[in-house]
matplotlib code that plots the C-alpha trace (Angstrom):
import matplotlib.pyplot as plt

x = [91.2, 92.0, 90.6, 89.2, 87.7, 86.4, 85.0, 84.0, 83.1, 81.7, 81.3, 80.1, 79.9, 77.7, 79.6, 82.7, 83.1, 85.4, 85.7, 85.3, 84.8, 87.8, 88.8, 91.2, 92.0, 93.9, 95.5, 95.5, 99.1, 100.2, 100.6, 99.2, 99.7, 96.9, 98.5, 98.0, 98.0, 95.4, 92.2, 92.9, 90.3, 92.0, 90.4, 87.0, 87.8, 88.8, 86.0, 83.7, 85.4, 85.3, 81.4, 82.0, 79.8, 78.0, 79.1, 76.7, 77.5, 79.8, 80.6, 82.7, 83.5, 84.7, 86.3, 84.2, 80.9, 79.3, 79.0, 76.8, 77.3, 74.9, 78.0, 80.6, 79.3, 78.7, 82.2, 83.8, 81.2, 82.5, 86.4, 86.9, 88.7, 89.9, 92.9, 91.9, 93.9, 92.3, 91.6, 87.7, 88.5, 87.0, 88.8, 87.2, 87.6, 90.5, 93.0, 91.7, 88.1, 88.8, 90.9, 87.4, 84.8, 83.9, 83.6, 81.3, 79.1, 78.6, 76.2, 77.2, 79.0, 82.1, 85.3, 86.9, 90.3, 90.2, 90.2, 92.7, 95.2, 94.6, 95.6, 98.4, 99.6, 98.8, 100.7, 103.5, 103.7, 104.2, 106.9, 104.8, 104.2, 106.2, 104.5, 101.3, 99.1, 95.8, 94.3, 95.5, 92.9, 93.0, 92.7, 95.9, 97.8, 100.1, 98.4, 101.4, 100.1, 96.4, 97.3, 99.0, 95.5, 93.7, 96.1, 95.3, 91.7, 91.9, 93.9, 92.2, 89.3, 91.8, 89.9, 91.4, 91.6, 92.9, 93.1, 95.8, 95.4, 98.1, 99.0, 102.5, 101.7, 102.1, 104.0, 108.4, 110.8, 111.0, 107.3, 106.7, 109.7, 107.7, 104.2, 105.8, 107.3, 103.7, 102.2, 104.3, 103.6, 100.1, 100.5, 102.7, 99.4, 97.3, 95.7, 95.4, 96.5, 95.5, 98.4, 97.9, 100.7, 102.4, 105.3, 107.3, 110.0, 107.5, 106.1, 108.9, 110.1, 106.9, 104.5, 104.3, 102.3, 101.1, 97.9, 98.0, 94.7, 94.7, 91.9, 89.0, 90.7, 92.6, 96.2, 98.1, 97.0, 98.9, 102.1, 104.9, 106.6, 110.2, 109.8, 109.1, 111.2, 110.6, 110.5, 108.0, 106.0, 105.5, 105.1, 102.3, 100.4, 101.0, 101.1, 104.6, 108.6, 108.8, 112.5, 114.2, 111.5, 112.7, 113.4, 117.0, 117.6, 118.8, 118.5, 121.4, 123.5, 121.9, 121.3, 123.0, 123.1, 120.0, 118.8, 118.0, 114.1, 113.7, 115.8, 114.7, 117.1, 116.5, 112.8, 111.1, 107.2, 106.8, 106.5, 107.4, 109.8, 112.5, 115.4, 115.2, 117.3, 117.8, 117.5, 116.2, 117.1, 115.4, 115.0, 116.2, 114.3, 115.1, 114.1, 112.9, 113.7, 113.5, 111.2, 107.5, 107.9, 110.9, 108.9, 109.1, 105.4, 105.1, 107.8, 106.6, 103.2, 104.6, 105.9, 102.8, 100.9, 99.4, 101.1, 102.4, 106.6, 107.7, 111.2, 113.0, 113.5, 111.7, 113.2, 111.6, 113.0, 115.6, 112.6, 111.8, 108.2, 105.9, 102.3, 99.5, 97.1, 97.6, 95.9, 99.2, 101.1, 99.4, 99.1, 103.1, 103.5, 104.0, 101.7, 101.1, 100.5, 99.7, 99.9, 96.0, 94.2, 91.0, 91.7, 93.2, 92.9, 89.5, 86.1, 84.1, 80.8, 82.7, 83.2, 86.4, 86.8, 85.6, 88.3, 90.9, 90.5, 90.4, 93.4, 92.3, 89.5, 91.9, 94.3, 91.0, 89.5, 87.2, 83.3, 82.7, 84.4, 86.5, 87.1, 87.2, 90.4, 92.3, 90.8, 93.9, 96.0, 93.9, 93.9, 97.3, 97.8, 95.3, 97.3, 100.8, 99.2, 97.1, 94.2, 91.1, 89.2, 85.6, 86.6, 86.3, 82.3, 82.4, 80.1, 82.6, 85.8, 85.6, 85.1, 88.4, 91.1, 93.9, 96.3, 93.6, 92.6, 96.5, 97.2, 94.0, 95.7, 98.9, 96.8, 95.7, 99.1, 100.3, 97.7, 98.3, 102.4, 104.0, 107.3, 107.7, 105.9, 106.0, 104.8, 104.2, 104.5, 103.4, 103.1, 101.7, 99.1, 99.4, 101.0, 104.3, 102.8, 101.3, 104.5, 106.6, 104.4, 104.8, 108.4, 108.4, 106.4, 108.3, 111.3, 109.9, 108.7, 111.8, 113.2, 111.3, 112.5, 110.4, 112.0, 110.5, 110.5, 109.8, 108.7, 109.0, 109.0, 110.4, 114.1, 114.5, 112.2, 114.0, 117.2, 115.9, 113.8, 116.2, 119.0, 119.9, 118.6, 118.2, 117.9, 115.4, 115.3, 113.1, 112.4, 115.8, 118.2, 120.7, 122.3, 122.2, 123.9, 123.8, 121.5, 124.2, 126.4, 124.1, 121.9, 119.5, 121.3, 123.5, 120.6, 118.6, 121.6, 121.3, 117.5, 117.6, 115.8, 117.8, 116.2, 117.3, 120.8, 121.0, 122.6, 125.0, 125.9, 126.2, 129.0, 130.9, 130.7, 132.0, 134.8, 136.0, 135.7, 137.5, 140.2, 140.0, 140.3, 137.7, 134.6, 132.4, 130.1, 130.4, 130.6, 133.2, 132.5, 132.7, 136.2, 134.0, 133.0, 129.8, 129.5, 126.0, 127.9, 130.7, 132.0, 134.8, 136.6, 140.0, 141.8, 144.8, 142.2, 140.5, 139.5, 139.1, 134.9, 131.9, 128.6, 126.5, 129.8, 130.7, 134.2, 136.2, 138.4, 141.7, 141.3, 140.3, 142.7, 142.1, 142.6, 145.8, 143.2, 140.5, 141.4, 143.6, 142.4, 139.9, 140.2, 144.1, 145.5, 146.6, 148.9, 149.8, 153.3, 154.0, 152.9, 149.9, 146.4, 146.9, 142.8, 140.9, 138.0, 135.4, 132.8, 129.1, 127.0, 123.1, 121.8, 121.3, 124.9, 124.0, 126.4, 125.6, 128.5, 131.8, 132.7, 135.9, 137.9, 141.0, 143.6, 146.4, 148.5, 147.3, 146.7, 149.9, 147.2, 144.6, 144.2, 142.6, 141.4, 139.5, 137.8, 137.2, 135.4, 133.2, 132.3, 131.1, 129.4, 127.5, 126.6, 126.9, 124.9, 127.7, 131.4, 133.8, 137.2, 139.4, 142.1, 139.5, 137.8, 138.8, 137.1, 137.4, 136.6]
y = [88.8, 85.5, 84.9, 81.7, 79.8, 76.4, 75.8, 72.6, 70.8, 67.6, 65.0, 61.4, 58.7, 56.1, 54.4, 56.6, 59.6, 61.5, 65.0, 65.2, 69.3, 70.1, 73.8, 75.8, 78.9, 80.4, 83.6, 85.5, 85.6, 82.3, 78.4, 76.5, 72.7, 70.1, 66.6, 63.5, 60.1, 58.5, 58.4, 61.5, 63.5, 65.7, 65.2, 65.6, 68.9, 69.7, 68.9, 70.6, 74.2, 73.7, 73.0, 69.0, 67.9, 69.4, 69.3, 67.8, 70.3, 73.5, 76.8, 78.1, 82.2, 84.1, 87.0, 87.0, 86.5, 83.4, 80.8, 78.3, 77.3, 74.6, 72.8, 73.6, 76.1, 78.1, 77.9, 78.7, 81.9, 82.9, 82.7, 79.1, 76.2, 72.8, 71.1, 67.2, 64.4, 62.2, 64.2, 65.6, 66.3, 65.8, 63.2, 63.9, 67.8, 69.5, 71.1, 74.3, 73.4, 71.3, 74.2, 76.8, 73.7, 75.9, 79.1, 77.1, 76.9, 80.3, 83.1, 85.2, 85.1, 83.2, 85.3, 81.9, 83.8, 85.4, 82.4, 80.3, 83.6, 82.9, 78.9, 79.5, 82.2, 79.9, 77.3, 79.4, 80.1, 76.3, 76.3, 73.9, 75.5, 73.0, 70.0, 71.5, 72.6, 74.2, 71.7, 68.4, 66.0, 64.9, 61.5, 61.3, 63.1, 61.3, 61.1, 63.8, 65.9, 65.6, 66.7, 70.0, 70.7, 70.3, 72.8, 75.1, 74.6, 76.3, 78.7, 80.2, 81.2, 83.3, 82.1, 84.0, 80.7, 77.3, 74.2, 71.7, 68.4, 66.2, 68.0, 66.9, 62.7, 62.5, 65.4, 65.0, 67.2, 69.7, 70.0, 70.2, 73.1, 75.1, 74.7, 75.6, 78.3, 79.4, 79.0, 81.6, 83.8, 83.4, 83.8, 87.0, 88.4, 88.5, 84.5, 81.8, 78.7, 75.3, 72.5, 68.9, 66.6, 63.3, 64.6, 65.8, 67.7, 69.8, 70.6, 72.2, 73.5, 75.3, 76.3, 79.0, 77.1, 73.4, 72.1, 68.4, 66.2, 62.7, 59.9, 63.2, 64.9, 68.5, 67.5, 70.7, 73.9, 76.9, 75.7, 77.8, 75.4, 76.8, 75.7, 71.8, 69.0, 66.1, 63.5, 65.5, 66.1, 62.7, 61.6, 64.2, 62.6, 58.6, 59.2, 57.2, 57.4, 55.7, 54.6, 53.2, 54.6, 52.4, 49.3, 49.1, 47.6, 43.8, 43.7, 41.4, 43.1, 43.5, 40.6, 39.6, 36.2, 35.0, 33.6, 36.2, 36.1, 39.3, 40.2, 42.8, 43.5, 46.6, 46.3, 48.7, 50.1, 53.6, 56.2, 56.0, 53.2, 53.1, 51.0, 49.7, 46.7, 46.1, 42.3, 41.4, 38.6, 37.0, 38.7, 42.0, 45.1, 47.4, 51.1, 52.2, 56.1, 58.7, 61.7, 62.1, 61.1, 58.8, 55.6, 54.0, 53.3, 52.1, 49.7, 47.5, 47.9, 46.1, 43.2, 42.6, 43.0, 46.0, 47.3, 45.2, 46.0, 46.3, 44.9, 43.9, 40.3, 39.7, 36.4, 35.1, 32.6, 32.4, 31.8, 33.8, 35.4, 37.6, 38.3, 39.2, 40.2, 40.8, 37.4, 35.5, 37.8, 36.6, 32.9, 33.2, 34.4, 38.3, 40.6, 44.4, 47.2, 50.2, 54.1, 55.3, 54.1, 55.5, 54.6, 51.3, 49.7, 50.1, 48.7, 51.5, 49.3, 45.9, 45.2, 45.5, 42.0, 41.6, 44.4, 42.3, 39.2, 40.7, 38.7, 35.5, 35.8, 36.4, 33.1, 31.2, 29.2, 27.7, 28.6, 29.6, 32.2, 30.3, 33.1, 30.3, 28.7, 32.3, 32.6, 31.8, 34.0, 37.2, 37.1, 36.8, 39.5, 41.8, 41.2, 42.4, 44.9, 46.1, 46.0, 44.9, 41.3, 43.3, 46.0, 43.4, 43.7, 47.3, 48.0, 50.6, 51.1, 54.6, 54.8, 53.8, 56.2, 56.4, 54.5, 52.1, 51.4, 50.9, 48.1, 46.4, 46.9, 46.2, 42.8, 41.8, 41.9, 39.1, 37.1, 34.8, 34.6, 36.0, 35.3, 39.0, 42.1, 45.4, 48.1, 51.4, 54.2, 52.2, 55.1, 58.0, 59.7, 57.9, 59.3, 58.5, 55.4, 53.9, 54.2, 52.7, 49.8, 49.1, 49.1, 46.8, 44.6, 44.9, 44.3, 41.3, 39.7, 40.3, 38.4, 35.3, 35.6, 37.7, 39.6, 43.3, 46.4, 49.8, 53.0, 55.9, 59.9, 60.5, 60.1, 59.8, 56.6, 54.8, 55.3, 54.2, 51.1, 49.7, 47.1, 48.5, 51.2, 51.4, 54.7, 55.7, 59.1, 59.8, 55.7, 54.6, 52.9, 55.7, 53.9, 51.0, 51.2, 50.4, 52.4, 52.9, 55.0, 57.6, 60.4, 62.8, 65.4, 62.8, 60.6, 63.8, 64.0, 60.8, 61.2, 64.8, 64.5, 64.6, 67.4, 69.5, 67.9, 68.1, 72.1, 70.1, 67.8, 69.9, 71.9, 68.7, 68.1, 71.2, 71.1, 67.9, 69.4, 72.4, 70.8, 66.7, 64.5, 63.4, 65.6, 64.5, 65.8, 63.7, 64.4, 63.0, 61.8, 59.6, 57.8, 58.0, 59.2, 59.4, 60.1, 61.5, 62.2, 61.4, 62.8, 61.7, 58.5, 58.7, 56.0, 58.0, 60.4, 57.6, 59.3, 55.7, 55.8, 55.7, 57.1, 55.8, 54.3, 55.0, 53.9, 54.4, 57.6, 55.9, 53.6, 56.1, 58.1, 61.1, 60.6, 63.1, 65.9, 65.6, 67.2, 69.8, 73.6, 74.0, 75.2, 74.4, 72.1, 68.8, 66.1, 62.4, 62.3, 60.6, 63.8, 61.8, 62.6, 66.5, 67.1, 70.5, 69.9, 73.1, 72.8, 74.4, 75.4, 76.4, 79.9, 79.2, 77.9, 74.3, 71.8, 70.8, 68.4, 68.5, 69.5, 67.5, 67.6, 64.7, 64.9, 62.3, 65.5, 68.8, 71.3, 74.2, 76.8, 75.4, 78.3, 76.8, 80.0, 80.6, 77.5, 77.3, 80.8, 79.5, 76.5, 78.8, 81.2, 78.2, 76.3, 78.2, 80.4, 81.5, 82.2, 80.9, 82.1, 78.9, 79.3, 79.5, 76.2, 72.9, 69.6, 67.3, 63.4]
z = [121.8, 119.9, 116.6, 117.3, 120.6, 121.7, 124.8, 126.8, 123.3, 123.8, 120.8, 120.9, 117.8, 119.0, 122.2, 121.5, 123.8, 120.6, 122.8, 126.3, 127.1, 124.6, 125.0, 122.1, 120.7, 117.8, 117.3, 114.6, 112.7, 114.4, 113.6, 115.9, 116.3, 116.9, 118.6, 119.7, 119.2, 116.9, 117.6, 119.9, 118.9, 116.4, 113.3, 115.4, 116.3, 113.4, 111.4, 114.1, 113.8, 109.9, 110.3, 108.8, 112.0, 114.9, 118.5, 120.9, 123.2, 123.7, 122.0, 119.5, 119.0, 116.2, 117.5, 120.3, 119.1, 118.9, 116.1, 114.7, 111.3, 109.9, 107.5, 105.5, 103.7, 106.6, 107.8, 104.6, 104.1, 107.9, 106.8, 108.1, 105.3, 106.0, 103.9, 104.1, 104.8, 102.3, 99.2, 98.1, 94.6, 91.9, 89.6, 86.2, 86.6, 85.7, 88.2, 88.1, 88.4, 91.6, 93.0, 92.5, 93.3, 96.4, 94.3, 92.2, 95.2, 95.8, 94.5, 91.4, 87.7, 87.2, 85.7, 84.6, 82.9, 86.3, 88.0, 86.0, 86.5, 90.2, 89.8, 87.9, 90.7, 93.4, 91.8, 91.3, 95.0, 95.7, 93.2, 91.0, 88.2, 85.9, 86.5, 87.6, 85.3, 85.7, 82.9, 83.7, 85.3, 88.7, 87.8, 86.0, 88.8, 91.8, 95.3, 96.0, 93.7, 94.8, 97.9, 96.7, 95.1, 97.9, 99.3, 96.8, 96.8, 100.5, 99.6, 96.6, 99.0, 100.9, 104.4, 108.0, 109.3, 107.5, 109.2, 107.8, 108.4, 107.9, 104.9, 104.5, 104.2, 100.8, 99.9, 99.3, 101.5, 98.9, 98.4, 102.4, 102.3, 100.2, 102.0, 104.9, 103.4, 102.2, 105.8, 107.0, 104.5, 105.5, 109.4, 108.5, 106.7, 109.7, 109.5, 111.9, 111.0, 112.2, 111.8, 112.4, 111.8, 113.1, 112.1, 115.4, 113.3, 111.1, 114.2, 115.5, 112.3, 111.5, 114.6, 117.3, 119.9, 120.5, 121.9, 123.2, 122.7, 124.7, 124.4, 123.6, 126.5, 126.3, 128.5, 127.4, 126.0, 124.2, 125.0, 123.0, 120.6, 121.5, 125.2, 124.5, 124.0, 121.4, 124.7, 126.6, 123.5, 122.6, 126.4, 126.5, 122.9, 124.3, 128.2, 128.2, 126.9, 123.3, 123.4, 120.4, 118.0, 114.8, 117.5, 116.9, 120.3, 120.5, 117.1, 115.2, 112.9, 109.5, 107.4, 104.3, 104.6, 104.0, 100.2, 97.6, 97.4, 95.1, 92.5, 89.9, 86.9, 84.6, 84.9, 82.6, 82.9, 81.4, 82.0, 85.5, 85.9, 83.2, 84.6, 88.2, 89.7, 92.8, 95.3, 98.5, 101.0, 103.1, 107.1, 105.1, 105.2, 101.7, 101.7, 98.3, 98.5, 96.3, 95.7, 94.9, 91.6, 91.4, 90.4, 93.8, 94.1, 90.5, 90.7, 93.2, 92.0, 88.8, 90.8, 92.3, 88.7, 89.3, 86.4, 83.8, 82.4, 79.2, 79.8, 82.4, 84.3, 87.8, 89.6, 92.8, 94.8, 91.9, 89.3, 86.7, 87.7, 86.4, 87.9, 85.1, 88.4, 92.1, 92.6, 90.8, 93.0, 96.3, 95.7, 94.8, 98.7, 98.0, 100.2, 99.4, 101.7, 99.3, 99.6, 99.1, 102.3, 101.1, 97.0, 97.3, 100.0, 102.5, 101.2, 103.0, 102.7, 104.1, 107.9, 109.8, 109.4, 105.3, 105.0, 106.8, 105.0, 101.5, 100.4, 102.5, 100.0, 96.8, 97.7, 98.3, 95.2, 97.4, 96.5, 100.9, 102.4, 104.9, 107.9, 110.4, 108.5, 109.4, 113.2, 115.2, 112.8, 112.8, 116.9, 116.9, 114.8, 116.3, 119.5, 117.8, 116.6, 120.1, 117.9, 120.2, 118.6, 119.6, 116.6, 114.3, 114.4, 113.6, 110.2, 108.5, 108.3, 108.3, 111.9, 113.2, 113.0, 110.6, 112.3, 113.3, 109.5, 108.8, 111.5, 109.8, 106.6, 107.8, 109.3, 106.2, 104.4, 107.1, 107.5, 104.7, 106.5, 102.8, 102.1, 100.5, 101.8, 99.9, 101.8, 100.6, 102.9, 106.2, 108.3, 106.3, 108.5, 111.7, 114.9, 116.5, 118.7, 116.2, 113.9, 116.6, 116.9, 113.1, 113.0, 115.6, 113.4, 110.6, 112.4, 114.0, 110.8, 109.0, 112.3, 111.1, 107.8, 105.5, 103.0, 103.5, 100.8, 102.3, 100.0, 102.1, 101.2, 105.0, 104.5, 108.4, 108.5, 105.3, 107.1, 110.4, 109.5, 106.7, 106.8, 103.0, 100.9, 97.1, 95.8, 92.9, 90.8, 87.7, 87.4, 87.5, 90.2, 90.8, 93.7, 96.3, 99.9, 103.9, 105.5, 108.4, 106.1, 105.0, 106.6, 105.3, 103.5, 101.2, 100.7, 99.3, 97.0, 95.7, 95.2, 93.7, 90.1, 87.4, 85.8, 89.1, 89.2, 85.6, 86.3, 88.3, 85.4, 82.7, 84.8, 85.6, 82.0, 81.1, 83.0, 81.4, 77.8, 78.8, 80.7, 80.2, 83.5, 85.4, 86.9, 89.8, 92.3, 96.0, 99.5, 102.2, 105.9, 108.1, 106.5, 102.8, 99.6, 98.2, 94.5, 93.8, 89.5, 87.3, 83.9, 81.8, 81.2, 81.1, 83.0, 84.1, 85.8, 87.7, 90.8, 92.0, 92.7, 90.3, 90.6, 93.2, 94.7, 98.5, 99.1, 101.8, 101.5, 101.9, 99.4, 96.7, 94.0, 95.5, 99.1, 99.2, 98.7, 101.1, 104.5, 102.3, 101.9, 99.2, 95.6, 95.2, 93.0, 95.2, 94.3, 95.8, 97.0, 93.8, 92.0, 90.8, 90.3, 90.5, 92.2, 93.0, 95.4, 95.4, 98.8, 97.7, 99.7, 99.5, 100.4, 104.0, 103.8, 104.5, 102.6, 99.1, 98.7, 97.0, 93.1, 92.4, 89.2, 88.6, 86.0, 85.0, 84.1, 84.5, 81.9, 81.3, 81.2, 84.6, 86.8, 89.6, 91.9, 88.1, 88.1, 91.9, 91.1, 88.2, 90.3, 93.2, 90.5, 88.4, 91.4, 95.1, 96.4, 98.9, 97.8, 100.3, 100.2, 98.8, 101.7, 104.2, 103.5, 104.0, 102.7, 106.1, 105.6]

ax = plt.figure().add_subplot(projection="3d")
ax.plot(x, y, z, "-o")
ax.set_aspect("equal")
plt.show()
């Protein structure tokens, strides 16, 4: 018997038929994906299950018994909870109070000491004890941290059925992996989990079965995830094949000849932005990569005038620029697509047209609205983004799906024909079809000469859509490199917070203090080295690269050691630059890079085998015998 079953569910909103005879079943102990394009009906079906809305007709069965809940409170009592994509937290309350908010509405006295202990245990389960404290005020949290609190609020109820609606949209890859581990643990304990996500790699990584919705109808029900291919799932979702999602086809080689539109030098806006430098040229897409908390969003908000810098310089078209307000930025030809749709971009009481033309009003000094002057531009943008013009008359943006909302916000940023467009998580919470159209639009406007800066927590996306990538970590620039030279693993190593990379840095410093020379953490692939960290400044032991560098191996001073057996000291043909390279790997055997040590002249007492074991003991989870491993280029 299914834990939860829905039969013949119908739901209409005005003239829109959201669900047409939908059916769904969930088993105890499984993670069941609910997927589909934006507007397919996933959120509507989820909200019906969680009691937020009532179906027009159809049956809901819980453990075989018919269930009729009048609202979300009844659903919670029945053991059903939903984690929403747009957080529903009370910003003036603490993390603890928000986690336990559903308990407040229930009868009986509250034991806050016990609730605090439970909250701390839950925070520990998702690996956030060091950065998320029960007494923190929710209004002071980042959007990613607020999403974690939303998840914790659902977990605190220990419901038999938990619906996760785009739970990772605002999370870093590390945070998402911790959440997946927790979800697997819940399923093992007999909970039934419904997982709504537009990220196909997550669906294949964590779910057991998949149900696909398209235009309110079920087109595939309860398919075993392990039997599916990604292309097949995309066809089911959007009704057609999507080739070249990042729109690379036919695109000219990466543009480096355009004039520099934006140059940022040593920008500081504490506490999140400490020392950021990069430049972007006309016709170029620059990705700002990093983990949540790296200062990416705060950097572009500073450029746009939402925050004021304390030091550093910003140049626009070669001239000093400082936006004291967003209006200054808009009038200077800068557009911003913000990260938080609900909190930063949408005015719920405005119509779709009024929301789309907000930037137009910001740039206009006349008394009248002047909407007619933008009519042709708006129609052209709507056609590009495949948005029906009649929807401009909708009275409320919140009636749109997340993907359609994002298209309207993107059109708002483009309607003034900016020279520089700043996009903060432009595809967060939208389906693969909408993402494909946004990528195509981004490439088209870049080809027209617009300079684009894209912030994304999705490393695959930032690599796929960018020409170059500037990597930020803990509020500072750490590397800037062409996108075609980097992959997800190396980007993650560059982006690692300095706090988590401190262990590696300490080992490098200890090696140099004990033996001299130069120590470094790097990766070698495709004929290049990628240096994540380096300690030591002895010119005679210079390996030929610096932190953040990505030279060709042949151009470095350690080419003789790459490809040689690891864990032994290797010298060049002339006896110079004796070098030890030690590969380190994680607990699942995945590569964590290479630790190297290069000398001008090796100390007489240097024991390569002992140093190798020291490095592996300090940094590696798996001890490969040195003579079994080679460093491949």
